[in-house]
N, C-alpha and C positions, 0 to 999 in steps of 0.2 A: 101077218104084220108087215112082211117085206113088200107085199103088193100095195098095201095102204100107204106105206112110206113113199114108195115110188110114185103113186098117184098124187100124193100131196106135193112132192117135189115137182112134178110136171105142172101142177096148178100154180105153184109159186113162180116157176119159170115163165108161165104164160102171163101172170100178173105183172112180172117185171118187164117182159117184152111189151105188154100193152102200155105200161107207164113210160117206157123209153120211146115208144111211138108217139105218145101224146106230147112228151117233151120236145121231140123233133118237130112235130107239127107247130107247137107254140113258137119255137125258135125260127122256123120258116116264116110264120106269120109276122113275127117281130122284124125280121129282115125286110120283108116285103113292105110292111107299113112304114118302116123307117125311110126306105127309099121313096115311097109315095108322098111322104110328108115334106121331103126336102124341097121339091119344086114350088109348092105354094108358099112355103116359108121364105124361099129366096125372093119370090115376088113381093111379099110383104116388106122384107128388108130393103129391097130396091126402091119401093115407093116411099118408104120412110126416109131414105136418103134424099129422094127428090123433094120431099116436103121440107127437109132441113134447108134446102137452097132455093125454095120457091119464094118468089116475090109476092108477098101478101100485103104489101103496103107498109106504111110507117105511121104511127108505131105499130109493131106487130101485135096481133091479138094477145090478150092476157093469157099467160101460161102456155102459149103455142109451142115454144121451144122445149118446155118441160115435158109436154105430152109427146113430142117427137122423140125426145131422149128416152122416155119410158118405153116407147114402141121398139126402139133400137135395142135397148137393154133386154126387153122381153124376148125379142127374136133371137138375140145372141144366146141367151140362156136356153131357149128351146132348141136351137141348133146344137148346142153342147149335149143336151139331154138325148136328142135323136142319135148323135154320134155314139154316145155311151151305150144306149140301148142296142144299137147295131153291133157294137163291139161285144157287148155282154152276150148277145144272142149267137154270135159266130165263134166265140172263143172255145166253147165246149166241143163243137163239131168240126172246127177248122183242122185240116190235115197238118200233121207235124212233120217238120223237116229237121230231124236231129243232126247236130253237127257240133264239133268242138269250137267253142267261142272264146275269143280273147276278151275277157270281161273288162279289163282295163281300157282297151281301145273302144269298146262299146260305150262305157261310161263317159269317156272323153267325147265321143261323137254326140251323145245325148246332151251333154253340157254345152258343146259348141253350137248345136242346132237350136237351142232354146231361144225364143224371141226375147229381145231386150225390152224391159219396161222402164222407159226413161223417167216416169213419174215416181219411181221408187229407188231407194239407195241401191248401189251396186252390190249384188250378193257375193259371198265368199264360199266357193264350192271347192272342196279338197278331197283327195282320195289317197289311200295307201296302195302298196303293191297288191294287185288282185290276181289270184290264180285263175287259170282257164276253167271253164265249166262245160258241161254237156247239155245242150238244149236246142230249142228252136230260136233262130236269130230274131225273127220278126216279133214273136211273142215276148222274148226277153227284153227287146228294145221297148215294147209297149209297157211292160212292167216297170222298167227303170224310168221311163218318161213319167208315168203316173206317180211313182214314189218320190222322185226328185222334184216333180212339179208341186206335189203337196208340201214338201219340205220348204220350198221357196214361197208358197202362198200363205201358209199359216204362221205369219210373223206379226208382231205388234206394229201398229202404224208408226212410220218414221224410222224403224229399226232395220238395218240390213240383215238379210237372211244369211245364216251360216249353216252349211251342210257338209257333212263328212261321210264318205263311203269307205267301209272297211270290209275285209273278208278273210276267212281262215278255213283251212281244211279240217274236216271232222269225220272220221270213219267212212270214207268214200264219198262224202258230200262236201260241199262248200257252203259255209254259212256267211251270208252277205248282210251287212247292217247299214242302213241309211239313217243317220242321226242328224237332227236339227236342234237349234236353240230357240225355237219359236214358242208359240202359246201352249204347246203340249196337248195332251189328251185328257179330258175330264176323268176324274176317278170313276171307276166302275164301267168305263166304256171301251176298255182296251180290246175286248173281243167284239163288242157290238159294232164297232166301226167297220167291220168287214161284212156286215149284213146289208141286204139290198135296201137302198134309199135311206140309209141312216146317215145323218149329218150331225157331227158332234158340235159344230159351231155354226148352226144354221142361220142365226140372226146376224152374224158378223162377217161371214165369208161366203162368197158364191160357190155353188157346186150342185151336182146332181145326185150325190149319194150313191153313185155306182162305181166310182174309181177304185176303191179298195176291194169291192166285191169282184171286180174284173181282175185285180191283182191276185186275189186268192184263187180264182178259177185258173189263171195262167200257171201259177206255181203248182197247183195240184196236178194239172195236165202234164207238167214237166217233171213230176215225181217228187216234189218237195212239199214243205209246209211253210206257212207264213204267220207271224204273230207280231203284236206290239208289246214292247217291254214295259210291264207295269211298274217296275222299280226305277226306271229312269225318270227323274223329276225336273230336269233342266231343259226340257223341250219334249221332243218325241223321238223314239227309236223304233223303227220297223225292221224286223229281221226275217229273212227267208233262207231256205236251203235249196240247193240244186245238186244234181249228181256231178261229181268231180270229173274232169276230162280224163 
C-alpha cells in the first residue's frame, strides 16, 4: 500500500509540474504577442491622427470625422486591452521585492499622479490614517491604481466621484477598504467581477474586464485576499488584506 501511495504521489506531482509548465508557456506567449501587437497598433493610431487633420476638401465627406473617431476609440481600447493582458501575464511570475511600505504615502502618490479629466466634475478622494504594510511596492501601487481608478470611473453621468480609503489592523494583517458612492455592483456579481473578462457594466462604461482579475492575482501573491462587500448598497466597497509591517 505504501508503494502504491508513493507512486500515486509521484504521478500527481508530475501532473502539477506539467500544468505549471503549460501555464508558464502561455504566460510567455501572452507577453510576446502583447509586445508584437503594440507596434502595428501604434501605426494605426498614428495614421488615424493624420486622417483627422487631413485636408479632404470642403464639405468633408459624410461621416468622415465619425469614422476617424471610431478608429481612434477602437485603437485606444485595444491598447488598454494589450496592456492589461501583458500585466495579467506577468503578475504571476514577476519577482517579488518584499519591503515595508508606507501605505498612506503610496495612496497619496497614486491620487496625485492620476490624470485630470476636465470633462468630468472634480472628484473627492479622501483617506484615513493608514498603517504600514509588508509587500511589493510596484505591485501594490498597481493594485491601488486599479481600485481607485475603478472607483473614479463608475459614477453616474454629471456626478462627482467620491472615494474613501480606510484601513485597520486585524490579526497580523491590514484590511484596506476602497469605498465609492458610484453606480455600485449589480446583485449577484460581487464575486464574478474578479473573473477574467467579466464586465459588470459593459454597455455603459469602457473596460477590458481584466482589472479586478489582476487585482486578485496581486493580492494573492502578496499573501492576502480580496473581495467586494455585498452588503454595501450606497456604491461599491472593495476590501483586501495584506501582511502588517
